[in-house]
Structure formats: C-alpha cells, structure tokens
N, C-alpha and C positions, 0 to 999 in steps of 0.2 A: 531804470535803464531801458527795460522793455517798452515802457510807455513812451519814453522819449524817442526811441527808434521808430515806433509805430507812428507817432505824430510827424516826425520828419518825413517818413515815407508817404503818409497820406497827404500832407499839405504840399510837398514838393510835387507829388503826382498830380494834384489838382492844378497847381500852377503851370506845370509843363504838359498837361494832357493834350492840348491842341497841337503843340509843336511835335510831340512824340507821335501823334497820329499822322501828322504831315510827313515826318521822316519815314514812317512805316508805309504809308500810301505811295509816296514818291519812290521809295526803294523797290516796292513791288512793281510799279510801272516800269522802272528802269530794268528790272530783271526779266519781265515778261516780253518786252519788245526789244529786239536786237537794234543796236545803234544804227545799222545800215538802213533799216526801214524807217526809223525816226528821221534820219537825214534825207529820206526820199530817194536814196540811190537806186532802189528797185524800179523807180518810175522813169528813169532816163537811161539812155544808152551809154556805154563806156566811151571814154575819149578816143578820138580817131588815132590809129596807130601810124607811125611814120613808115613810108615806103623807102627802103634802103636805096633803091635806084634813084629816087628823087634827090638824094643828098649829094649826088655827083655834080649836080648843076648849081650848087649854092655859090653865090658870090662870096669873096673873102669876108670873114667876120668883121674885119676892121672897116670895110666899106659899109656894111649894114649899121655898125655902131656909129660911124660918122654921119651917115644919112639920117639916123634917128636924132642925133644931136642937132643937126642943121634944121630938121623939121621942128624940133622943140624950141630952137633959138636959144638954148642954154647948155651949159656944160653938164654932162651927166656925172653924178657922184653916187657912190655906193651902188653901182649898177651890176646887173647880172645878165647873162645871155644864155639862151637855150634854143633848141630847134624843135618846132612843133609842126603839126600838119593840120590844115583846114581845107576842106573840100578837095583833098588830094594834092594840095600844093604845100610845099615846104616853106616855112617862114622862120625867121629869127624872132624869138620873143625876147625883147629887151625891156628890162624894168629897172627902176632905181629912183633917184631923186633929181629933180631939175628945178632951179629957182626955189628950193626949199619945199617943193611939193612932190609927193609920190606920183609916179607915172608908170604906164606900161604901153608898149607899142609892138606891132607886128611889122616886120620888114620882109618883103618878098624875097625869097631866097634866090630867085633867078634874076630879077631886075634891080634889086636893092631899093625899090620904092617902098615908102611907108604906106601901109594899108590905111585907107580912110576909115573914119569913125562910122560905126554901124548905125543906120537910121531905124525908125520905128518898124518899117516893113522888114528890114533885115533881122531885127530882133524877133519879130513874129515867126519868120521862116526858121530861124535857128531853134526857137523854142519848140515849135511843132515837130521839127525833124529830130529833136533830142528825145522826144517821148517814146516810150515802148508801146503805148496804146494810143489810138486816136482820141483827140480831145478838141474841144472848141474854146477858143480864147474869149474871155469876157472883157479884158482891158489890157492896154499896154501903157505903162506909166514911165515918164522920164523923171527920175527921182534925183533931186539936187541937194536935199537936206534929209538927215536921218534923226529921228527922235531917239532919246536915250534908251527906250525899250524897243527899238526897231528890230525887225527880224534879222537884219544884217548889221547890227551895231558894231562899230569898230572898223567897218569897211570905208574905203575912200569913195567919194561920190564925184561925178554923177554916175548913175547906174540905170539900166533898163530893168523894169519889173514887168514880167508877163504873167497875167493872172488867168487861171482856169477854174471853172466851177468843179470840174472833175478831171482827174482823180484826186480825191482827198483835199479839195480846195487848194490845189497846188499853186504856189507862186514860184516862178523861176527868176532868179536875179542874174542878169547878164552884164558882163564887162563890155562897155561900148566900143573899145578899141581892139579887143582881141576876140570877142564873141564867146569867151569862156563862160560856162555856167558856174558862178561863184557860190551859189547857195540854192537849195531846194527846200521850200518851206511848206509844210502840210499841216492839216489839223492835228495830226499826231505830234508833230514837232512843237506846235504851239502849246499843247498840253504839257509836253516834256519841259518846255521853257518855263512855264508857270510853276510846275512842280520842282524844277531845279532851283528856282528862286526861293521857294519855301524850304527846300532841302538845305541850302547853304546860307539862308537867311540874309541874302544880299538883295534888298528890295529896290535898289536903284539900277546898278549896272549888271547885276546877276552874274558876276564873274569872280568876285573875291570871296574865297572861303577861308580867309584868315582874319576875319573880323572879330572884335571883342565880343559882339553879341553872340556869334556862333560858338566861340570858346566858352562863354559863360553858360549857354544853354547846354552844350555838350557835357560840361562839368556837372551841372545839375542833373542831367539825365543819368550820368554815371553814378551820382550819389543816390538817386532813386533806386537804381538797380542794386547797388550795394546794400542799402538800408533794407530793401525787400529780402535779399538773401539772408542778411543778419537776423531780421525779425523772424523769418521762416525757421532758421536754425534755433532761435531762442524759444520758439513755441511748438516745436516738433518733439513729441514725447520720446521717440526713438533716439533722437540726437541727445536729448537731456539725459536719458538713461545711460548712454555711453559716456557722457561727461561725468556723471555721478560714479559710475563703475570705475572709471579711470582714477 
C-alpha cells in the first residue's frame, strides 16, 4: 500500500510539475501586484465629474434619443442612456444596438447634436491629457480588426490605440465616438495576461475557467496533495506509534 501511494505521488508530481509551478508563479504575481496597477489605473486621471449646474441646460432626453436614432439611420434596440461630462460639457451617452450592431454615441446636452467621431489628432490629445505624468506618443493606430489574443479582445471595433514607450510601454485604447478610455495596457498587464492564460489553462480566448483540461489538472493536483499527506502519515514514526498504541 505504501509503495503504491509513493508511486502515485511521484509520477503524478512529475506529470503535473510544470502546471503546478505555473499555478504557484501566477498566484504569486496576482498576490504581489494590486489589480489597479495591473490595469494601469494609476497612470491615468479619473473620469471627469459632472457639473450639477450644467445639467439644467440639458435638452429633453427623448430629443437626444431621437437625434441619435436619426444619425444612425436605424431604430435603437436594447438601448441605454446616461449623462456624462467631456471637456466641461454635459452629454447624453446613448448606447445599444442598431441594425444588429452595437454602437455608442454622445449627444450634446445643450443642442441635441450628435458629437462627431474623434480623429487621430483628437485621440492623441485625449490620451496625453489623460496621463498623470508627461509622456511621448510613439504611434496612433486605427484598429478595425482584433486578433483572438488581442489586448482588448471582446471589444467592438473600430478603436483608437495610442502607444507610449513610457510609462510601462502603455497603450491606451480609446472609443472613437465618446473619447472614453476603454482599456489601459502595460507591460505588467501583458505579463498578467500570459500568466492568467497559464493559470486557467485556456490557451485560446483566455477567459474560460470551466474547461475539462483545467478540471482534470485540478483533480490531479488535489490527488498529488492527498497522496503526499497520506504517504507522510504512513512513513512518520510518531503517527505510526499512535496508530499502534490505539
């Protein structure tokens, strides 16, 4: 019996060694770095707050909604409406689906006009203004397709990507119709993303932690731990003496 437990522990340990090390290394990384720093939230300023006085000048919400629908040329379904501030001006933020495609638009709260799409220069200005420290832009990209392992997989395109060499090789992903920073991607985040892939063993989309592969590996890891405890108990003289005395 003791020999069988030892063999199970040894061979399963050898089989699972790399994955167990990946779990431990990734878990250590997740514990050391706060998620806020991994997301790069410390590198950008918080979102602009609404000025209560500016809300008094808002056109009726139904006007903003209809103007957005006219601009899109389609009926809005599953839509939502909120009020946001950009450059001190209050806007209606309208999002939803039109013609089967997701969309988001800003409607000027005073005039009811739909804000135009932000261009390359506007994306640069928003990115620089958002940073908490001065930095130099290395590239501005208009992204219309996303790879499966993209930094912003799952997002709707097109998007602006503004790249900086410093701080932390930062990329800011900007929504072209609202100017919102949708994601901040740094070297730290890229390491996190790679380790997260190893941790949940989803090597494609890096999102599913209910895969048969992970379940099997977790079961084998548990079996290794249990066999180690049992083998330790069977080979520890103090434990054996207690068993005999009982």
